[in-house]
N, C-alpha and C positions, 0 to 999 in steps of 0.2 A: 703504356707502362702503368702498372698498378702498384700502389704503395699503401700499407696499412700501419697505423700506429695507435697506441692506446695510452692515455695519460689521465690524471685526475686533477681537475681544478674544481662537482656538485653531486648530490646524493644519487639521483637516478641517472642511468646511462642513456646518452643520446647518440644515435647512429647518423652520421653525416656522410653524404657523398659530395665530393669536391670535383667539379669538371673543369680542369685547368691544364692547358698544354705548355705553359711556361714554367719550367722547373724552378726558376728563381722565385717567381710569385707564389708558387705552391709551397716552397720552403718557408717563405715569409708568413704565410697563413698558419703553418705548423708551429712556427715560433710564437706567434701571437697566442694561439690556443694553448701552447705549452707553458706560457708564463703564468706564474701563480698570482692570481688576482683575488684578494680577499674582499669579498662583499660585506656590507655592514651586517648581514645576518650570519656571516661566518660559514656559509654553506660552500661546498665545493662543487665544480662542474665536471662530471664524468662523461667521457665521450669516446666513441670509436669513429675514426675517419677513414674512408676509402677514397683514393684519388684515381681518377681516369683522365687520360689526356685527350679525349675526343668525345664528341656527342654520340657518335656511333657506338663507341665502347660503352658509354653510359646506358644507351637504349638496349644494348645486348645483355645487360645484367638481368637474370631471370627473377630473383627474389627482390623486386623493387620495393615491395611493401615493407621490407625491414628497415628502410631509411626513414628517419623522423624529419630530416631537413636537408635541402640541397643548396650548395654554394655553386653558382653558375657563372662562368665567364662568358661574355658575349662574343669574344674574339677567339675562335677555335680554328684549327686547320681544315675542318670539314664543314664549318658553319660560321657565319658572321652576322653581327647586328641583332636587331630585335627578333628576327626570324629564328635565331637560335632558341630564344625563350619560347616562342610560339610552338616550335617543333617539340621541345622538351615537355611543355605542358599539355600538348595534344597526345602524348604517349601515355603509358601506364603510370607515369610519374605525376599525373595530373593532381592526385590527392596529396602529393608531398609538398609541404610549404617550401617555396623557393626564394632564396635570397640572391639577387643579382650582385656579383662581386666582380667589377670590371674596371678597365682603365678609361672608359668613356666618361667625360666630365660634363657633357651638355645636359641641361636640365630637361630638355625635350625628350631625350632617350629615357631619363629617369621616370618622368611622369607616364610615358608610353608603357614602360615596363610594369609599373604599378597597375596601369589600366588593364594590361594583358593578364594580370594575375599574380605577379610577384609580391611577396610579403614585405620586401625591403629592397632598397637600392643603395649599395655602398661602393665608393670609389677607392680603388686599391691604394692610391697615394695619400688618402686622408683618413684611413682607419687606424685604430690601435686595438690593443687587446680588449679593452673595456667595451668599445663599440661593437666589436665582432661578436664577443660572447653574449652581450646584451641582446643583439639582434637574433642570434641563434636561439636563446632562451625564449624570446618573444615568439619566434616561429613555432617552437615546440609546444608552448602553452596554448597557442592558437590551434594546433592540431589536436591537442588533448581536449580542448573545449568543443571542437567540432565533433569529436568522437562521443563526448558526453551528451551533446545535443542529439545526435543520431540515436544513441542508446536510449535517451529519454523518450524520443518519438516512437521508437519500437515498443518500449514498455507501455506507453500510453495507448498505442494501437492494439497491443495484445490485451490489455485490460478492457478496452472498449469491446473487443471481439468477444471476450469472455462474458462480459455483462449482457451483450446481446444474445449470446448462445444460452445463457442461464434463463433469461427472461422468456426467450422463445420456447425453449423446452419445457419450462414450468407451465406456460399457458397451454401448450400442446398436450401435456400429460394430464392436466386437470380436466380437460373436456371428457375424455373416455373414463376417467376415474369417477367423475360426478355421475356418469351413467351407471357404473358399478354400484355406487352408493344408493342411487335412486332405485335400482333393481332390487337391492337387498331390502330396502324399506318396503317395496311392494310385495316381496316374498313374505316378509313378516306379517303383513296384513292379510295374507291369504291363509287358507287352512294348511297346517303343517304339523308334523309330529314333534315330540319333545327332542328327538335326536336331530331333526332338521333345524330346530331352533338353535341348537348348539352350533351347527354349521353357519347359520345365518348370523349369529352373534360373532363368530370368528371372522366372518367375511366383513361385517361392519367395523369391527375393531381394527383389523389390519388395513382396511381401505381408508378409514379416518386417520390412522397413523400415517399412512403414505401421503394423504392429502396435507396433513400437517407438515410433513417433511418438504413437500413441494412448495407449500406457502412460505416456509422458512427460507428455502433457497431463493425464492422470488424476492423476499425481503432483503436478503443479503445483497442480491444484485442491485435492488433499488438503493440500498444504503450506500454501496460502494460507488454508485454513479451519482450520488447526491440527489436523488429524485423523491426522497421521502420528506414531506413537510408536515408539521403538526397542525391539526385543526384547532380552532379556538371557539368551542361551542359550550353552552351551559350544560351541566349534568349534575346529578345528585351523587356526591362522593360517598356518603354513608350507604346509599343503596348499592353502589358498585361493590363496596367492601362486603356488605351483607350477602349479596348474590354470590360472591366468590366463596364465602364460607359455606353457603348452602351447596354450591356445586361440589366443593371438595369434601364436604361431610360424607357423601356417598362413597367417594374413593377412600377416605380414611376408614370408614366402617368396613369396606370390603377388604382392606389390607390390615385391619385391626390396629390402627394407629390412633393416638390421641391428637385431636385437632383443637387448637385453642386460639382465641383472639384477644387482643388488648387494644381497644380503640379509645383515644383520648376523648373525653366528654366535650371538650371544646372544639372538636372537628366540625367544620362548617358543613351544612347540608348541600348548599348550592355553590358551585365554583364554575369557572370557565377554563377549558383546556381541552386536550384530546383524550377523551375517556377510552376510546378504542385502544390507543397505544399504551396508555397507563395500564389498562386491563391486560394487554398482551404481555407487558413486563411482569406483572404480578403473577400471571398464569405460568410463565416460564419459570419463575422462581419457586412457585408452589409445586409445579410439576417436578422440578429437580429435588426439592425437599422430600416429596412423597417417594420419588423413585429411589433415592439413596438412603432411605430410612427403613430399617427392617421391622418386622412385626413386633408390636409392643413399644415402639418408639414414639416420639412426639414431634409435632410440627406446630409452629405458632406464627400468626400474622399480626404485626403491630403497626399502628398508625397514630402519630401524635404531632401536635403543632409545636414547632420549635421557634418560630418567629413570625411576625407579621408587620406589615406597614398599612397605610391607608388603602392601598389598592391590591396588594398581594398577601398571600399567606404561605409561609414555608412549612412544608409537611415532610416529616421523616417516615418512611416506610421500611419495615424490616420483616424478613422471613427467616426464621431460624428452625433448625431441626436437630435431632440427636442421632443423626445417621453416621455414615462412614467417615465423614470429614475429608480434608484435603491436606496432603503432605506439604510442608513449607516450600520445598523446591518446585512444586507444581502450581502454586497459587498464581504466579504471573502469566502462565500459559493457558489457564482454563478459559480466558476471554477471547482466545483466538478462534477463528472459524474452523470447524471440523476437528477440534482438539478436545480430548477429555483428560482427566487427571492421570489416568493410567489405562493402558491397553486392555487390561482385564475389565475395566469399567464397562466398555462397550459390550464385551462378551457376556458379562453377568447381568447388567442392567439395561442394555440397549442404548439407543440414542445416537446423535451425530455430533453433539458439541456445538450446534448452531444457536441454541436458545440463549446461552449466556452472552455470546457475541452480539447477537441481535439486541438483547436487553441493554448491554453496555452502550451501544450506539444510540438507542432510543432514549435512554436516560440522559445521554449527552445532548440530544436535541431538546430535552426538557430543561437544559442548563444545569444538570446535576451530574453526579459521578457515582457509578455503581462500585460499592466497596464490599469486601468480604473478610470475615474473621473466622478462622477455623483452626481446630486442633485435630490431627489425624486420629481417627477412631472415636472422636467425641463430638462430631457434628459440625455444622457450619452455620454462619449467620450472614445473609446478604442484605445490605441496606443502601438506601439512597435518599437524599433530601432534594426536593424540587419545589419551585415556586408555582403556585396556581393563582389565577386571578380571581379576586372576590366577585361574586355575582350579586349585585344589589337590586337587580330588577326581577329576576325569576322568582326569588324568595317571597315577593309580595303578590305574585299572581296566584289566585285561588285555584286549586285543583279542579278539574272538570268532573 
């Protein structure tokens, strides 16, 4: 005999299978579930219950996965005792949280049922609406938690596989690409015509661009796996900034842009930190500024001291441009990997959108935050403030 009924006492619907061959006991469970019990949070319990009168009938149900919880009597016409639970949990119902609802009163059976895998053990003669609903809700919550744990494990395994793939592919691609770059350099040193020089230049530019992309992908993989750690070595901050200006002066001249600097006179020469990663952030920001600023525009690099203590000095870096700017609704997304402010941006200016994402994470490792101010069509300003450790030893070492 099968019987279905639906009633509402909680917000999400729970599907219950009740295996019970005693019609009177089955009716009592329906009465308990049907009674309106208002919990202190004022939520209601929504459920659908399907009753079958034998273990055989339960095991013959095809879509077993639709049930969130099972109410199982141990005394059935085709099975009796703790073996009823064992048979039930050895079937495709093994993932369904099972509440033993029986007339057995001995504690030994109760403990054995819990050891076999039941989530609760209730005696028919001692339950009420509150205990029954509470037990069902607990079982449903337990099932939801198990699903979340499984989903979390799948997500973590997928992320780890992605990181391994990116790291492996990046290393594999860099090896032949370095050969291409080396060959281009050798060709340039050999005798060649002016037309061949153009081919060599195109080969060098595209291969260097591809190498930069591969390095960025490798950096993303390292960042996501938490494998990037900043070094803490002495370096000359003012030289790093001046070298950047020298590097980009050629690019600015080629694109006919105005390149300006504004460095605080109180900037320290010697500091401790990761010069390579700081340089990488500033290069990414300057590359973006150059890329998105058209002929006749301006790009500026600023650095100033904003605070200092006995051991550290807080420095604010800013890269501003008079380029295309960013629409307000796009600002939050530009720091995401492989995202640019507009689909046409990639078509017109190139790039992958990795530079800002990497820079944001690197600035975070420096204990800073990458910020942006922009007005669409009127340029953008990217800035961050980071602490650098004062170097009081290197500054007194005489140059060789």
